[in-house]
C-alpha positions in Angstrom: 91.8 89.5 132.0 96.1 88.9 133.3 96.4 86.3 131.0 95.1 88.2 128.5 97.2 91.1 129.0 100.2 88.8 129.3 99.0 87.1 125.9 99.3 90.7 124.3 102.4 91.5 125.2 104.1 88.6 124.0 102.4 88.7 120.8 103.2 92.0 120.1 106.9 91.3 121.1 107.2 88.9 118.8 105.3 90.1 116.0 106.2 94.2 115.8 110.0 93.5 115.6 109.2 91.0 112.8 106.8 93.7 111.0 109.6 96.8 111.2 112.1 94.2 109.7 109.8 93.5 107.0 108.7 97.0 106.5 112.2 98.4 106.3 113.9 95.3 104.2 111.0 95.6 101.7 111.5 93.9 98.7 109.8 90.4 98.0 109.4 89.7 101.8 107.5 92.9 102.2 105.1 91.6 99.1 104.6 88.3 100.8 103.9 89.6 103.9 101.1 92.2 102.6 99.5 89.5 100.3 99.6 87.4 103.4 97.7 89.8 105.3 95.7 90.9 102.5 94.6 87.0 102.4 93.8 86.3 106.3 92.0 90.0 106.0 89.5 89.2 103.8 88.9 85.7 105.3 88.0 87.4 108.2 86.1 90.3 106.7 83.8 87.8 104.9 82.8 86.0 108.5 82.5 89.0 109.8 79.9 91.1 107.2 77.1 89.4 105.8 75.5 92.5 103.6 76.8 91.0 100.0 77.5 95.0 98.8 79.2 96.0 101.8 81.3 92.6 102.0 82.8 93.5 98.1 83.5 97.2 98.9 85.2 95.9 102.0 87.3 93.5 100.0 88.5 96.4 97.8 89.0 98.9 100.7 91.3 96.4 102.0 93.6 95.8 98.9 93.7 99.4 98.2 94.9 99.9 101.9 97.5 97.2 101.5 98.4 98.6 98.1 98.7 101.9 99.8 101.5 100.1 102.1 103.2 99.1 99.4 103.1 101.8 97.3 104.6 104.2 100.4 107.6 102.1 100.8 108.3 101.0 97.4 107.5 103.7 95.3 111.2 105.2 96.1 113.9 103.8 98.1 114.0 107.1 99.6 114.8 107.4 103.2 112.2 109.9 104.0 109.7 107.5 102.5 110.6 104.5 104.7 110.6 107.3 107.5 107.2 108.4 106.6 105.9 104.7 106.6 107.5 104.3 110.1 105.8 107.2 111.1 102.4 106.4 110.5 102.8 102.9 111.8 103.8 104.3 115.1 100.9 106.5 115.2 98.7 103.5 115.1 100.2 101.4 117.5 100.8 104.4 120.0 97.1 105.3 119.4 95.9 101.8 119.9 98.3 101.2 123.0 97.9 104.7 124.3 93.8 103.6 124.5 94.0 100.8 125.9 96.8 101.7 128.7 94.6 104.6 129.9 91.1 103.1 129.7 92.4 100.8 132.2 94.1 102.7 134.6 91.8 105.8 134.8 88.9 104.0 133.3 85.7 106.6 133.5 82.6 107.1 131.1 82.2 105.1 128.5 82.4 106.3 124.8 80.0 104.2 123.0 78.0 101.5 123.4 79.5 100.6 119.9 82.5 99.1 121.8 81.9 99.1 125.5 85.7 98.8 126.1 86.1 102.3 124.9 86.2 105.3 127.4 86.7 108.6 126.9 90.1 108.4 128.9 91.2 106.1 126.7 90.5 108.6 123.7 92.3 111.0 125.4 95.2 108.6 125.7 95.1 107.7 121.7 96.0 111.4 121.2 98.6 112.2 123.7 100.9 108.7 123.5 101.7 109.2 119.7 102.2 113.1 120.4 104.8 112.4 123.3 106.5 109.3 121.6 106.8 110.9 118.2 108.0 113.9 120.1 110.4 112.2 122.0 111.5 109.9 119.2 112.9 112.0 116.2 114.2 114.7 118.5 116.3 111.8 119.9 117.1 110.4 116.6 117.8 114.1 115.1 115.3 113.7 112.5 113.2 116.5 112.8 114.7 118.6 110.2 114.0 116.0 107.9 110.6 115.3 108.9 109.9 119.1 108.7 111.0 119.0 104.8 108.1 116.9 104.3 105.4 118.5 106.6 107.1 122.5 106.3 106.0 123.4 109.7 106.4 121.7 113.0 102.2 122.5 113.7 101.6 120.5 109.9 103.8 117.6 111.8 101.5 117.7 114.8 98.4 118.3 112.9 99.0 115.2 111.1 99.6 112.9 114.2 96.5 113.9 115.4 94.6 113.6 112.4 96.3 109.9 111.3 95.4 109.1 115.2 91.5 110.1 114.6 91.6 108.2 111.7 93.0 105.1 113.4 90.3 105.2 116.4 87.5 105.8 113.6 88.5 102.6 111.9 88.8 100.7 115.5 85.2 101.7 116.4 83.8 101.3 112.5 85.1 97.3 112.8 83.6 97.2 116.2 80.4 97.8 114.9 80.6 95.1 112.6 81.9 92.4 115.1 79.0 93.8 117.3 76.1 93.3 114.7 77.2 89.6 114.4 78.3 89.2 118.3 81.6 88.3 117.9 84.4 89.6 120.4 86.9 88.5 117.8 87.5 88.8 114.4 89.5 85.5 114.3 92.2 84.0 116.7 95.7 83.8 114.9 97.4 86.3 117.2 97.3 85.2 120.7 95.7 88.1 122.7 94.8 90.0 120.0 92.2 87.7 118.2 92.3 88.3 114.3 94.5 90.2 111.8 91.6 92.9 111.3 91.5 93.0 115.4 95.1 93.9 115.2 95.2 96.3 112.1 91.6 97.8 112.5 92.9 101.6 112.6 95.5 100.9 110.2 94.1 99.6 107.6 92.1 103.1 107.7 95.4 105.1 109.0 97.9 104.0 106.0 95.5 104.7 102.9 94.5 108.5 104.1 98.2 108.8 104.8 98.9 107.8 101.0 96.7 110.4 100.0 97.9 113.3 101.9 101.6 112.1 100.8 101.0 111.8 97.0 98.6 114.9 97.1 99.6 117.3 99.6 103.3 117.0 100.9 105.3 116.1 98.0 
């Protein structure tokens, strides 16, 4: 367990700065990165899901998910759009991290048999950490006014964080259902300590499409 945690930390220290740089830089770097991640995700999904119809639906959903990231970043080059994209990414990362830390430290009752490692304390941590980190970060960077331009009120901003965190956790559980049905611990082995691409982005592939829909139809 200790070695796994060390691998997770080391992988994250390499992976996260690279992803943030690519998303910030945009252009062909982003397009190449998304296409590569999409191909690997489809490969892992193909190995994970046995039902042909569900497999096909999943591939279309993955395509829309990665497309939503590209559209959020490249539709306009405004700083506000970049901020919104990073906002969603930070929510997902903090949701995953909060669940892992709180779950390991506080333990407690298990949430569901679908994912034996999930606990109620982890769920609480998954909601609390993104709220805490983003409130501190936005105030530190003095961007509360810009974000309020999108969400109109502080309550709208907080509700968005909680909703995307919920979607991210739900996506994590859904991928766990398929892993459990095929008796697989991970969807792949490409990321040391994390498993496959889908293991790392299982919440994000659901969070970004929902975020894109909210942004396009409710926040613009």
